[in-house]
Every structure is written in structure tokens, then in C-alpha cells.
C-alpha positions in Angstrom: -206.2 0.8 -142.4 -206.0 -2.4 -140.3 -203.5 -2.1 -137.4 -201.1 -5.0 -136.8 -200.5 -3.9 -133.2 -200.5 -6.7 -130.6 -201.5 -6.5 -127.0 -200.1 -8.7 -124.2 -202.3 -8.8 -121.0 -200.7 -10.0 -117.8 -203.2 -10.6 -115.0 -203.2 -12.2 -111.6 -203.3 -11.7 -107.9 -201.1 -9.3 -106.0 -197.5 -10.6 -105.8 -197.7 -12.8 -108.9 -194.9 -11.2 -110.9 -196.9 -9.3 -113.5 -195.0 -6.0 -113.3 -191.6 -7.7 -113.3 -192.5 -9.7 -116.5 -194.1 -6.6 -118.1 -191.0 -4.5 -117.6 -188.8 -7.2 -119.0 -191.0 -7.7 -122.0 -191.0 -3.9 -122.7 -187.2 -4.0 -122.7 -187.1 -7.0 -125.1 -189.7 -5.6 -127.4 -188.0 -2.3 -127.6 -188.7 1.4 -127.8 -192.3 2.4 -128.6 -193.8 -0.5 -126.6 -196.5 0.9 -124.5 -196.6 -0.5 -120.9 -199.9 0.2 -119.1 -199.8 -0.6 -115.5 -203.1 -0.7 -113.6 -201.4 0.3 -110.3 -199.8 3.4 -111.9 -203.0 4.5 -113.6 -205.3 3.8 -110.6 -203.2 4.5 -107.6 -200.8 7.1 -108.8 -202.3 9.0 -111.8 -205.9 9.0 -110.7 -205.6 8.2 -107.0 -208.9 6.3 -106.9 -210.0 3.1 -105.2 -210.5 -0.1 -107.2 -214.0 -1.4 -107.6 -216.8 -2.3 -110.0 -217.2 1.4 -110.9 -213.6 2.6 -110.8 -212.8 5.6 -112.9 -209.6 3.9 -114.1 -211.5 1.8 -116.6 -212.2 4.7 -119.0 -208.6 5.9 -118.9 -207.3 2.3 -119.4 -209.6 2.0 -122.5 -208.3 5.3 -123.9 -204.7 4.2 -123.4 -205.3 0.8 -125.0 -206.9 2.5 -128.0 -204.0 4.9 -128.2 -201.6 2.0 -128.1 -203.4 0.1 -130.9 -203.1 3.2 -133.2 -199.5 4.2 -132.3 -197.5 1.2 -131.1 -196.5 -2.2 -132.4 -196.9 -3.7 -128.9 -199.1 -2.8 -125.9 -198.6 -4.5 -122.5 -201.5 -4.2 -120.1 -200.7 -5.5 -116.6 -202.5 -5.6 -113.3 -204.8 -7.5 -111.0 -207.7 -6.4 -113.3 -210.5 -8.5 -111.8 -212.5 -10.2 -114.6 -215.9 -8.8 -113.5 -214.8 -5.2 -112.7 -212.8 -4.8 -115.9 -215.1 -6.7 -118.4 -215.8 -3.5 -120.4 -212.0 -3.0 -120.8 -211.5 -6.6 -122.0 -214.4 -6.4 -124.4 -212.9 -3.2 -125.9 -209.5 -4.8 -126.2 -211.1 -7.8 -128.0 -212.9 -5.5 -130.5 -209.8 -3.2 -131.0 -207.2 -5.9 -131.4 -209.2 -8.8 -132.8 -206.9 -11.9 -133.0 -203.8 -9.9 -131.8 -204.6 -10.5 -128.1 -202.2 -12.5 -125.9 -203.8 -12.9 -122.5 -202.1 -14.5 -119.6 -203.3 -15.2 -116.1 -201.0 -16.1 -113.2 -202.6 -19.2 -111.8 -200.4 -19.6 -108.7 -201.1 -20.5 -105.1 -201.6 -17.8 -102.5 -198.6 -18.9 -100.5 -196.4 -18.4 -103.6 -197.7 -14.9 -104.0 -196.7 -14.2 -100.4 -193.1 -15.4 -101.1 -192.9 -13.3 -104.2 -194.3 -10.2 -102.4 -191.5 -10.4 -99.8 -189.0 -9.7 -102.6 -190.7 -6.5 -103.7 -189.5 -3.0 -102.7 -193.0 -2.2 -101.4 -193.3 -5.4 -99.4 -193.9 -3.4 -96.1 -196.8 -1.4 -97.6 -199.2 -4.3 -97.2 -199.0 -7.9 -96.1 -200.7 -11.2 -95.8 -204.1 -10.0 -94.5 -204.5 -7.4 -97.3 -203.4 -9.9 -99.9 -205.9 -12.5 -98.6 -208.7 -10.0 -98.8 -207.8 -9.1 -102.4 -207.3 -12.8 -103.4 -209.4 -14.3 -106.2 -208.8 -17.8 -107.3 -208.8 -18.6 -111.0 -210.2 -15.2 -112.1 -210.1 -15.9 -115.8 -211.7 -13.3 -118.0 -214.2 -15.4 -120.0 -213.5 -12.9 -122.8 -210.2 -14.3 -124.0 -208.6 -17.7 -124.0 -206.4 -16.8 -121.0 -203.1 -18.8 -121.0 -202.2 -19.9 -117.5 -198.8 -19.0 -116.0 -197.8 -21.4 -113.2 -195.5 -21.0 -110.2 -192.8 -23.2 -111.7 -192.1 -20.6 -114.4 -189.3 -18.2 -113.7 -189.0 -14.7 -115.2 -186.8 -15.7 -118.2 -189.0 -18.7 -119.0 -192.2 -16.6 -118.9 -190.8 -13.9 -121.1 -189.5 -16.5 -123.6 -192.9 -18.2 -123.7 -194.7 -14.9 -124.4 -192.2 -13.8 -127.0 -192.5 -17.2 -128.8 -196.3 -16.9 -128.7 -196.1 -13.4 -130.4 -194.1 -14.9 -133.2 -196.4 -17.9 -133.9 
């Protein structure tokens, strides 16, 4: 039986706004929407470092597959570097076919710093860490990533994504 489950992927550098948008989308899409946050999986559940061989990839793949079979919508959000998480993206493509809605926050470094200052964990790390993690235009190459720019607010971003789901 073919699943009609859809996946929304929100990627970008630290401080872009991925988690805020993901949580708002989950509220709008309703109960049973699976929200998979890279930070929660990697830093809290597994307590592992990120890298090209992170153990988080296999768990993220399992969760994505679970979501496809059991949920109408899956939201996957995180920095998710294109090269380190390529296996995950290829699995998503094969599992969800044309039901992938991939977005990348293509915003300047200075804007991510401003947004980071509004977060509850803003004192956990700062400019130097964020600069070290920064990757410019880290599009997947697996999907046709849609760019989200700095001029889009929370409500506009959510509206764009919801409209794309209904096309």
C-alpha cells in the first residue's frame, strides 16, 4: 500500500529559526504529526557528537521510516549538514518519493546571531561557536531545496510551507 505521508525538512545554520517554525507547523498540522529534531536526537537522546560518522543518522532514518508508515506528516529539522547526512536524505527521497518538501534557511551569519540572542539557550554558546559551525549555502543536492530568506517572519514561513503542502 502506497503511503501518502508527507515530509517537511527544515535545514540551516544554528540560529536560523528551524525549531520555532517546526513547532508551529506541528501545531497547525495537528495531532499525529511527527516532529524529529536533530538536536533532541543527537544531543539529548543519544548524547553523541555530530560528524560524518554520527550514530544519530541511523536513528533518524528509523524515525523517518516510522513516520512515513504511521503519520500523515513528518517534520525533520536541524542543521543536518548536506555531506554528513546524505544517507538520511537519500533514504527520505526513496521513502517519500514526491512527498518531500525541503527548505533551507539561506540567511546571513549576522542574522543568525540576532535570532540566536532571542533563544532561551543563547548563553550556552555564542558567536565563535556559531562561526565555527557555519556553512554557507549548504543545499542537499538530493532535493530541490527551497530557500527561506531573512525577510520571512514566522507566520509567513509557516504559511508558505502549508500552501506548498496543498499544491
